[in-house]
C-alpha positions as CSV (number, residue, x, y, z in Angstrom):
1,M,7.8,-14.1,-0.2
2,S,7.9,-17.5,-1.8
3,T,7.5,-17.6,-5.6
4,G,6.0,-21.1,-5.6
5,D,2.7,-22.5,-4.3
6,Y,1.3,-22.8,-0.8
7,D,-0.7,-25.8,0.2
8,I,-3.4,-25.7,2.9
9,D,-1.0,-26.2,5.8
10,S,1.7,-23.8,4.6
11,L,-0.8,-21.1,3.8
12,A,-2.4,-21.5,7.2
13,A,1.0,-21.1,8.9
14,Y,1.7,-18.0,6.8
15,L,-1.7,-16.4,7.6
16,H,-1.7,-17.6,11.2
17,L,-5.0,-19.3,10.7
18,T,-6.0,-23.0,11.2
19,A,-5.9,-25.4,8.3
20,A,-9.7,-25.8,8.7
21,Q,-10.2,-22.0,8.3
22,V,-8.1,-21.9,5.2
23,R,-9.9,-24.9,3.7
24,K,-13.3,-23.3,4.4
25,M,-12.2,-20.0,2.8
26,A,-10.9,-21.9,-0.2
27,D,-14.0,-24.0,-0.6
28,R,-16.1,-20.8,-0.5
29,G,-14.1,-19.1,-3.2
30,R,-12.6,-16.5,-0.8
31,L,-9.0,-17.4,-1.6
32,P,-7.2,-17.5,-5.0
33,G,-6.4,-21.1,-5.4
34,R,-7.2,-24.2,-7.4
35,R,-7.5,-28.0,-6.8
36,I,-4.9,-30.1,-8.5
37,G,-5.4,-33.8,-8.2
38,G,-7.8,-33.1,-5.3
39,V,-5.2,-31.0,-3.5
40,W,-5.5,-27.2,-2.9
41,K,-2.7,-25.1,-4.3
42,F,-2.4,-21.4,-3.8
43,P,0.1,-19.5,-6.0
44,A,2.2,-17.1,-3.9
45,A,1.9,-14.2,-6.3
46,E,-1.9,-14.5,-6.3
47,I,-2.0,-14.7,-2.4
48,H,0.1,-11.5,-2.4
49,H,-2.4,-9.7,-4.6
50,W,-5.3,-11.1,-2.6
51,L,-3.8,-9.7,0.6
52,E,-3.1,-6.4,-1.1
53,D,-6.7,-6.0,-2.3
54,S,-8.0,-7.1,1.2
55,I,-5.8,-4.5,2.9
56,G,-6.7,-1.7,0.5
57,A,-10.4,-2.4,0.8
58,S,-10.6,-2.7,4.6
59,D,-11.6,0.1,7.0
60,D,-11.6,-2.2,10.0
61,D,-8.6,-1.2,12.2
62,D,-8.7,-4.4,14.2
63,E,-8.5,-6.5,11.1
64,L,-5.8,-4.4,9.7
65,A,-3.9,-4.7,12.9
66,R,-4.2,-8.5,12.8
67,V,-3.0,-8.6,9.2
68,E,-0.1,-6.3,10.1
69,G,0.8,-8.6,13.0
70,V,0.7,-11.7,10.7
71,L,3.0,-10.0,8.2
72,R,5.4,-8.9,11.0
73,K,5.6,-12.5,12.3
74,A,6.3,-13.7,8.7
75,S,9.3,-11.4,8.5
76,P,11.4,-12.2,11.6
77,G,14.1,-9.6,12.3
78,A,12.4,-7.0,10.2
79,Q,12.1,-3.5,11.7
80,D,8.8,-2.0,12.7
81,I,7.1,0.0,10.0
82,S,7.0,3.8,10.4
83,I,5.3,5.9,7.8
84,A,6.9,9.1,9.0
85,D,10.4,7.6,8.9
86,A,9.8,6.2,5.4
87,L,8.5,9.6,4.1
88,P,11.5,11.9,3.2
89,R,10.6,15.6,3.1
90,E,12.0,16.1,-0.4
91,A,9.5,13.5,-1.6
92,M,6.5,15.6,-0.5
93,A,4.6,18.3,-2.3
94,V,1.9,20.6,-0.9
95,P,0.4,21.5,-3.2
96,L,1.0,18.9,-5.9
97,N,0.7,20.6,-9.2
98,A,-1.3,18.1,-11.2
99,R,-4.9,17.9,-12.6
100,T,-5.1,14.5,-14.3
101,R,-4.4,10.9,-13.4
102,K,-1.4,10.8,-15.7
103,S,0.1,14.1,-14.4
104,V,-0.4,12.9,-10.8
105,I,1.5,9.7,-11.5
106,N,4.3,11.5,-13.3
107,R,4.6,14.2,-10.6
108,M,4.6,11.7,-7.8
109,V,7.4,9.7,-9.5
110,E,9.3,13.0,-10.0
111,L,9.0,13.7,-6.3
112,A,10.3,10.2,-5.5
113,A,13.3,10.7,-7.8
114,R,14.3,13.8,-5.9
115,T,15.7,11.5,-3.1
116,G,18.2,9.8,-5.4
117,W,16.8,6.5,-4.4
118,L,14.8,5.9,-7.5
119,W,17.1,5.2,-10.5
120,D,14.6,4.8,-13.3
121,P,11.6,7.2,-13.0
122,D,10.2,6.4,-16.4
123,K,10.1,2.7,-15.7
124,M,8.4,3.4,-12.3
125,A,5.8,5.7,-13.8
126,E,5.0,3.1,-16.4
127,A,4.6,0.4,-13.8
128,V,2.4,2.6,-11.6
129,A,0.2,3.6,-14.5
130,A,-0.2,0.0,-15.5
131,R,-1.3,-0.9,-11.9
132,E,-3.9,2.0,-12.0
133,K,-5.2,0.8,-15.3
134,L,-5.7,-2.7,-13.9
135,H,-7.6,-1.4,-10.9
136,S,-7.6,2.1,-9.4
137,T,-5.9,2.5,-6.0
138,A,-8.2,5.4,-5.2
139,L,-10.3,5.0,-2.0
140,D,-13.6,6.5,-1.1
141,N,-12.0,8.8,1.5
142,G,-10.2,10.8,-1.2
143,V,-6.8,9.1,-0.8
144,A,-5.0,7.0,-3.4
145,L,-2.2,4.6,-2.5
146,L,-0.2,4.4,-5.7
147,H,2.2,1.6,-6.3
148,P,3.4,-0.8,-9.1
149,R,1.9,-4.2,-9.3
150,R,5.1,-5.8,-8.0
151,P,8.0,-4.3,-6.1
152,Q,10.8,-2.9,-8.2
153,P,14.0,-3.7,-6.3
154,N,16.2,-3.3,-9.4
155,I,15.5,0.4,-9.6
156,L,15.3,1.4,-5.9
157,A,18.1,2.0,-3.4
158,Q,15.7,1.4,-0.5
159,P,12.0,1.3,0.2
160,F,10.3,4.7,0.9
161,L,7.2,6.8,0.3
162,A,6.2,10.0,-1.5
163,F,3.2,12.2,-0.7
164,G,1.3,14.8,-2.6
165,R,-1.9,16.8,-2.1
166,T,-3.6,18.6,-5.0
167,Q,-5.3,21.9,-4.5
168,Q,-8.6,20.3,-5.3
169,G,-10.0,16.8,-5.8
170,I,-9.6,15.2,-9.2
171,P,-11.2,12.2,-10.8
172,F,-8.8,9.3,-10.2
173,G,-10.8,6.2,-10.9
174,D,-12.8,5.7,-7.6
175,S,-15.7,3.4,-8.5
176,R,-18.2,5.7,-6.7
177,G,-17.0,8.9,-8.4
178,Q,-15.3,10.3,-5.3
179,L,-12.7,12.9,-6.1
180,T,-9.1,12.3,-4.9
181,D,-6.9,15.0,-3.5
182,M,-4.2,13.1,-1.5
183,F,-1.7,10.6,-2.9
184,F,0.8,8.3,-1.4
185,L,3.3,6.5,-3.6
186,I,4.5,3.3,-2.0
187,L,8.0,2.2,-3.3
188,S,8.9,-1.2,-2.0
189,T,11.8,-3.7,-2.6
190,D,9.9,-6.9,-1.6
191,D,6.4,-8.2,-1.3
192,R,6.2,-8.5,2.5
193,G,7.6,-5.1,3.1
194,H,5.0,-3.6,0.6
195,L,2.1,-5.4,2.4
196,R,3.3,-4.3,5.8
197,T,3.6,-0.7,4.6
198,L,0.2,-0.9,3.0
199,A,-1.4,-2.2,6.2
200,R,0.2,0.5,8.4
201,L,-0.7,3.2,5.9
202,S,-4.3,2.0,5.6
203,R,-4.6,2.1,9.4
204,L,-3.4,5.7,9.5
205,I,-5.7,7.0,6.8
206,G,-8.6,5.2,8.4
207,D,-8.8,8.0,10.9
208,P,-11.0,10.8,9.6
209,Q,-9.5,13.3,12.1
210,L,-6.0,12.7,10.7
211,L,-7.3,13.1,7.1
212,E,-8.8,16.4,8.0
213,T,-5.5,17.5,9.5
214,L,-3.6,16.4,6.4
215,R,-6.0,18.3,4.1
216,T,-5.7,21.6,6.0
217,A,-2.0,21.5,6.9
218,P,-0.4,24.5,5.2
219,T,2.9,22.9,4.3
220,A,4.5,19.6,3.6
221,A,6.5,19.9,6.8
222,D,3.2,20.2,8.7
223,V,1.8,17.1,7.0
224,H,4.9,15.2,8.0
225,Q,4.6,16.3,11.6
226,A,0.9,15.4,11.7
227,I,1.7,11.9,10.5
228,A,4.6,11.5,13.0
229,D,2.5,12.7,15.9
230,H,-0.4,10.4,14.9
231,E,1.8,7.4,14.6
232,R,3.3,8.0,18.1
233,K,-0.2,8.4,19.6
234,Q,-1.7,5.4,17.8
235,F,1.1,2.9,17.7
236,G,3.4,4.1,20.5
């Protein structure tokens, strides 16, 4: 993703919208941007975080599918996202032995480090905790999508995921007081890859039937199989 600014036309091309749609969204305050000399400018980093927040808050599968398609087109040559393929068995824990937000973060990072693909667990734990302090990634369906504020390519060998399920729900910062019992840790090496993974994962956990299966699966292997089966059924 560019580290500079988008203008109306370049942002419209990136989002696969018309310039008129982008201008209207900007005029209504629905996009992070500002007028400079009468011209709209949209910082790439702020657009990234706007997309991230929009994806995380959405429970509309059609809209998530559209966003996922936009991000795929913006990454020509990139492989399709598979949550099951990105989730190594050694980075899963059922149950996850943690009872507080801090212990969840530390335990999830420890799981990720088992793979050998995370080179600095302490730095990752600090980055994830900082992101949670800024705004909780806990959703009202009892799932949290942990991640640092920005990808950490310098301490990762490759992008991947970790998963943990606590024995009971714990307070994790959901604004409605919903307890959280399932945690995905998203470890990305670039912005677009992170957003594509977030969109695909959000589509998966939007299915209440799958969530029930993940909550009752007796082992990590059963959780992984349920995710793989659901992906094949939903995405082909």
